[in-house]
C-alpha positions in Angstrom: 85.9 114.1 88.6 86.3 111.9 85.6 86.6 108.2 86.2 90.2 107.0 86.7 91.4 103.4 86.0 92.1 100.6 88.3 95.4 99.9 86.6 96.6 103.5 87.2 95.7 103.3 90.9 97.2 99.9 91.5 100.4 100.7 89.5 100.8 103.9 91.6 100.3 102.0 94.8 102.7 99.3 93.9 105.4 101.8 93.1 104.8 103.5 96.5 104.7 100.2 98.4 101.2 101.1 99.5 97.8 99.6 98.6 94.6 100.9 97.0 91.4 99.7 98.7 88.8 98.1 96.5 85.4 97.7 98.0 82.6 95.4 96.8 79.3 97.2 96.3 75.9 95.7 96.1 73.5 98.6 96.5 73.6 102.3 95.8 74.1 102.8 99.5 77.3 100.8 99.3 78.5 103.0 96.4 77.6 106.2 98.3 79.3 105.0 101.5 82.5 104.1 99.8 82.8 107.4 98.0 81.9 109.4 101.1 84.5 107.5 103.2 87.1 108.1 100.5 86.3 111.7 100.2 86.5 112.2 104.0 90.2 111.1 104.0 91.0 112.3 100.5 91.8 108.8 99.3 91.5 107.2 95.8 89.3 104.1 95.8 88.0 101.3 93.6 84.3 100.3 93.4 84.0 96.6 92.7 80.9 94.8 91.4 81.1 91.0 91.6 79.4 88.5 89.4 77.4 87.4 92.4 76.2 91.0 92.9 75.1 91.0 89.2 73.2 87.8 89.8 71.5 89.3 92.8 70.3 92.2 90.6 68.6 89.7 88.2 71.6 89.2 86.0 71.5 92.9 85.0 74.9 94.7 85.2 74.0 98.1 83.8 71.6 99.5 86.5 74.2 99.3 89.3 77.1 100.1 87.0 75.4 103.2 85.6 74.6 104.4 89.2 78.3 103.7 90.2 79.6 105.7 87.2 77.3 108.6 87.9 78.4 108.7 91.6 82.0 108.3 90.7 82.0 111.1 88.2 80.7 113.4 91.0 83.3 112.4 93.5 86.1 114.7 94.6 88.6 111.9 94.8 89.8 109.5 92.0 87.4 106.5 91.7 87.7 103.5 89.4 85.3 100.7 88.6 86.3 97.0 88.7 84.3 94.0 87.7 85.1 91.3 90.2 85.2 87.4 90.2 83.9 87.1 86.7 83.4 83.5 85.5 81.0 84.2 82.7 82.4 85.3 79.4 79.1 86.9 78.6 79.5 89.2 81.6 83.2 89.8 80.8 82.2 91.1 77.4 79.9 93.8 79.0 82.7 95.3 81.1 84.1 98.0 78.9 80.7 99.3 77.6 79.4 99.5 81.2 82.2 101.8 82.3 84.6 99.3 84.0 88.4 99.8 83.5 89.3 96.4 84.8 88.2 92.9 85.4 89.1 90.1 87.8 88.7 86.9 85.7 88.2 84.0 88.0 89.1 80.6 86.6 91.0 79.5 89.7 88.5 76.7 90.4 89.8 74.9 87.3 92.8 72.7 86.9 95.9 74.6 86.0 95.9 74.0 82.3 92.3 75.1 81.9 92.8 78.1 84.2 95.7 79.2 82.1 93.9 78.7 78.8 90.7 80.4 79.8 92.5 83.3 81.5 94.8 83.8 78.5 91.8 84.1 76.2 90.2 86.6 78.6 93.4 88.6 78.8 93.7 88.8 75.0 90.1 90.0 74.7 90.4 92.4 77.7 93.6 94.0 76.5 92.1 94.5 73.0 89.4 96.6 74.8 91.9 98.5 76.8 91.0 96.8 80.1 93.4 95.9 82.9 92.9 92.3 84.1 93.5 90.5 87.3 93.5 86.7 87.8 93.8 84.4 90.8 95.9 81.4 91.5 95.4 79.1 94.4 97.0 75.7 95.0 97.4 73.6 91.9 95.9 70.1 91.8 96.9 67.1 89.9 99.7 66.1 92.3 99.2 62.8 94.1 95.6 62.8 92.8 94.7 66.0 94.5 92.0 68.2 92.9 92.7 71.9 92.5 92.0 74.1 95.6 90.1 77.3 95.3 92.5 80.2 96.1 90.7 80.8 99.4 89.9 77.3 100.5 91.4 76.5 104.0 95.1 75.8 103.6 95.3 76.9 100.0 98.6 78.6 99.2 100.0 80.0 95.9 103.3 78.5 94.9 105.8 81.2 93.7 107.2 79.1 90.8 103.8 78.2 89.5 102.7 81.9 89.9 105.7 83.1 87.9 104.9 80.7 85.1 101.2 81.5 85.2 101.8 85.3 85.0 104.3 84.9 82.1 102.0 82.6 80.1 98.7 84.3 80.8 99.8 87.9 80.4 97.7 89.1 83.4 98.3 92.6 84.8 97.9 91.6 88.5 97.6 88.4 90.5 95.4 87.6 93.5 97.4 85.2 95.7 96.4 82.8 98.4 98.3 83.5 101.6 95.8 82.7 104.3 92.8 85.0 103.9 89.3 83.8 103.2 86.2 85.2 101.6 83.1 86.1 103.8 84.8 86.0 107.1 82.8 87.7 109.8 85.6 87.7 112.4 89.0 89.3 111.9 91.1 86.2 112.9 93.0 85.4 109.7 96.7 84.9 109.9 98.7 85.6 106.7 101.7 83.7 105.5 104.1 86.7 105.3 107.1 84.5 104.4 105.2 83.2 101.4 104.2 86.7 100.5 107.8 87.8 100.5 108.7 84.9 98.1 105.7 85.8 95.8 106.7 89.4 95.7 110.3 88.5 94.8 109.1 86.1 92.1 106.5 88.2 90.3 106.8 91.5 88.4 103.0 92.3 88.5 101.1 93.8 91.4 99.8 91.4 94.0 96.2 91.5 95.3 94.7 90.3 98.6 91.2 89.0 98.5 89.1 88.2 101.6 90.6 91.1 103.5 87.6 91.7 105.8 88.8 88.8 108.0 92.4 90.1 108.3 93.3 92.1 111.4 94.8 95.6 111.0 98.3 94.7 111.9 98.3 91.8 109.4 96.9 94.1 106.7 99.6 96.6 107.4 102.3 93.9 107.2 100.8 92.6 103.9 101.0 96.0 102.3 104.6 96.3 103.4 105.3 92.9 102.0 104.0 93.7 98.5 100.2 93.7 98.4 99.1 96.6 96.2 95.3 96.1 96.0 93.2 95.0 99.0 89.7 93.7 98.4 87.1 94.4 101.1 83.4 93.4 101.0 82.0 91.6 104.0 83.2 94.4 106.4 80.7 96.7 104.7 77.9 94.2 105.0 78.6 93.6 108.6 78.4 97.4 109.3 75.2 97.7 107.2 73.4 94.8 108.7 74.4 95.7 112.3 73.1 99.3 111.9 69.8 98.1 110.5 69.3 95.6 113.2 70.0 98.2 115.9 67.7 100.7 114.3 64.8 98.3 113.9 65.3 96.9 117.4 64.8 100.4 118.8 62.0 101.3 116.4 60.0 98.2 115.7 57.2 100.3 114.2 59.5 101.8 111.5 58.5 101.1 107.9 60.3 103.9 106.0 63.5 102.4 104.6 65.2 105.8 104.5 65.6 105.8 108.2 67.5 102.6 108.5 69.3 102.9 105.2 70.7 106.3 106.3 72.2 104.8 109.5 73.4 101.8 107.4 75.1 104.0 104.9 76.8 106.0 107.7 78.0 102.8 109.4 79.5 101.6 106.1 81.2 105.0 105.6 82.9 104.6 109.0 84.0 101.1 108.0 85.5 102.5 104.7 87.3 105.2 106.6 88.8 102.7 109.1 90.0 100.5 106.3 91.6 103.4 104.4 93.3 104.6 107.5 94.7 101.1 108.1 96.0 100.9 104.6 97.2 104.5 104.6 95.8 104.7 101.1 96.0 108.6 101.0 
């Protein structure tokens, strides 16, 4: 099936008050697991490659991107490619040629004025290339001497009025909001601020994105989607499944040296994690 676009999937989800799942991939096994899980429940899906994943691969985007494109084009469900948490303009400028239809440009660590200026420049470039672009807004600094908070720092929350101004002035197509989730959580104990999400949904006319969703329990995710989240990012949950499966395999077979054995069970474990997430989100 030809590649679809992230913008199309997110727009469709937002209109239906549902959410598309967007999974961070690091290896080819991640890619295969996400597609296999999506195919098993007939769900569209987004494959995300983060800037950190590119750094892990020696700073080279194309090897993993080309593999993801090839796998996506052979999928029986709609698959889009998204470049995630991009801070480097040099990486941003590779997105379109590498097969990505969208980018999450991450300047949320910067003071508001710099975040806005750099994001606006990224938006102008991305839109000229036909790319859909997501940004992130955490808690603005500068008040009472406070520095800006990363959008997923403990206690960070996105202010609806600031978010409305940021979206209008930057021209982004979607906004990742800070409502209580956190990246890299290995326990599902996050509690989301649903009252704030309701205010953000009412204030903004672009789709809302939830990052750090691996640490959010199923009932919280379901409520977040009902409250206006249209794209849900999931990464750590796959890595937990992969690592656990490999640990168990090698504990039972300490003599094993062929990676195909433990990578097979790791891929199967990630596929089950993908199916579970898609069923929770009812993304099909």
